[in-house]
C-alpha positions in Angstrom: -51.1 43.0 58.5 -48.9 40.2 60.5 -46.4 41.0 62.9 -43.8 38.7 61.9 -41.7 39.4 65.1 -43.9 38.0 67.3 -44.5 34.5 65.7 -40.4 34.4 64.3 -39.2 31.0 65.7 -35.7 31.4 66.8 -33.4 28.2 66.8 -30.8 30.2 68.4 -30.6 31.0 72.3 -30.6 34.8 72.6 -27.3 35.0 74.1 -25.8 34.1 70.7 -23.7 36.8 69.0 -24.7 38.6 65.8 -22.5 38.8 62.8 -20.6 42.2 64.0 -19.9 41.2 67.8 -16.9 38.9 68.4 -16.6 36.4 71.0 -14.4 37.0 74.0 -11.1 35.5 73.7 -10.3 32.6 76.5 -7.3 30.4 76.9 -7.7 27.0 75.1 -6.9 24.3 77.5 -3.9 22.1 76.5 -4.5 18.7 75.6 -2.7 16.0 78.0 0.1 13.9 76.9 -0.5 10.6 76.7 2.8 9.3 75.6 4.1 8.5 78.8 1.3 6.4 79.9 1.2 4.5 76.8 4.8 3.6 77.3 4.4 2.7 80.9 1.4 0.6 79.9 3.3 -1.1 76.8 6.1 -1.7 79.4 3.9 -3.3 82.0 2.0 -5.5 79.5 5.5 -6.6 78.0 6.5 -7.5 81.4 3.3 -9.4 82.3 3.7 -11.3 79.0 7.1 -12.3 80.1 5.9 -13.6 83.2 3.0 -15.5 82.2 4.7 -16.9 78.8 8.4 -16.7 79.6 11.7 -15.2 77.9 11.5 -17.7 75.1 7.8 -16.8 73.9 8.6 -12.8 74.2 11.7 -13.3 72.1 9.5 -14.8 69.0 8.2 -12.1 66.3 4.7 -11.1 66.3 3.5 -13.3 63.5 4.9 -16.4 65.7 3.6 -15.3 68.8 -0.4 -14.7 67.1 0.1 -18.3 65.4 1.0 -20.0 68.8 -2.0 -17.9 70.6 -4.0 -19.1 68.0 -3.1 -22.8 68.1 -3.3 -22.8 72.2 -6.5 -21.1 71.6 -7.8 -23.3 68.9 -6.8 -26.4 71.3 -8.6 -25.4 73.9 -11.9 -24.4 72.3 -13.3 -28.0 71.3 -12.7 -28.8 75.1 -14.5 -25.4 76.7 -17.1 -25.4 74.0 -18.2 -29.1 73.6 -22.0 -29.7 73.6 -23.9 -33.0 72.6 -26.7 -31.1 71.7 -24.8 -29.3 68.9 -22.6 -31.6 67.1 -21.7 -29.6 64.5 -20.2 -27.0 66.6 -17.8 -29.7 67.5 -17.0 -30.4 63.7 -16.1 -26.6 63.3 -13.9 -26.4 66.2 -12.2 -29.6 65.0 -11.6 -28.1 61.6 -10.4 -25.0 63.1 -7.8 -26.8 65.0 -6.8 -28.5 62.4 -6.3 -25.4 60.2 -4.5 -24.1 63.5 -2.0 -26.9 63.4 -1.5 -26.6 59.5 -0.6 -23.0 59.9 1.8 -23.8 62.9 3.5 -26.5 61.2 3.9 -24.3 58.0 5.4 -21.2 60.3 7.8 -23.8 62.0 8.9 -24.9 58.8 9.7 -21.6 57.4 11.6 -20.4 60.7 13.5 -23.3 60.8 14.7 -23.0 57.4 15.9 -19.5 57.8 18.0 -20.9 60.8 
């Protein structure tokens, strides 16, 4: 009655392979090696931080560096983001600054007790 081949909807393009055909083999491209680029980038970032922060800062552990940067950002934030229209923001920033000072004191006490 109806010729189904005329009304058949194909979701695949006509050049697709059937089950008994094989795709032609071709060389697979090799993924590039990014390890040397990573080490060069890490070396450059370390040199840049050494120039900006000094040798004493670079000799600290990662936890001490993170605490120091958090303290610096927390000290600068109330000055940068001060607004008379939103006093609640200043209250939150001062509370954050107090927390940063508390963490810095705790970190200093732990490291000075070890030394």
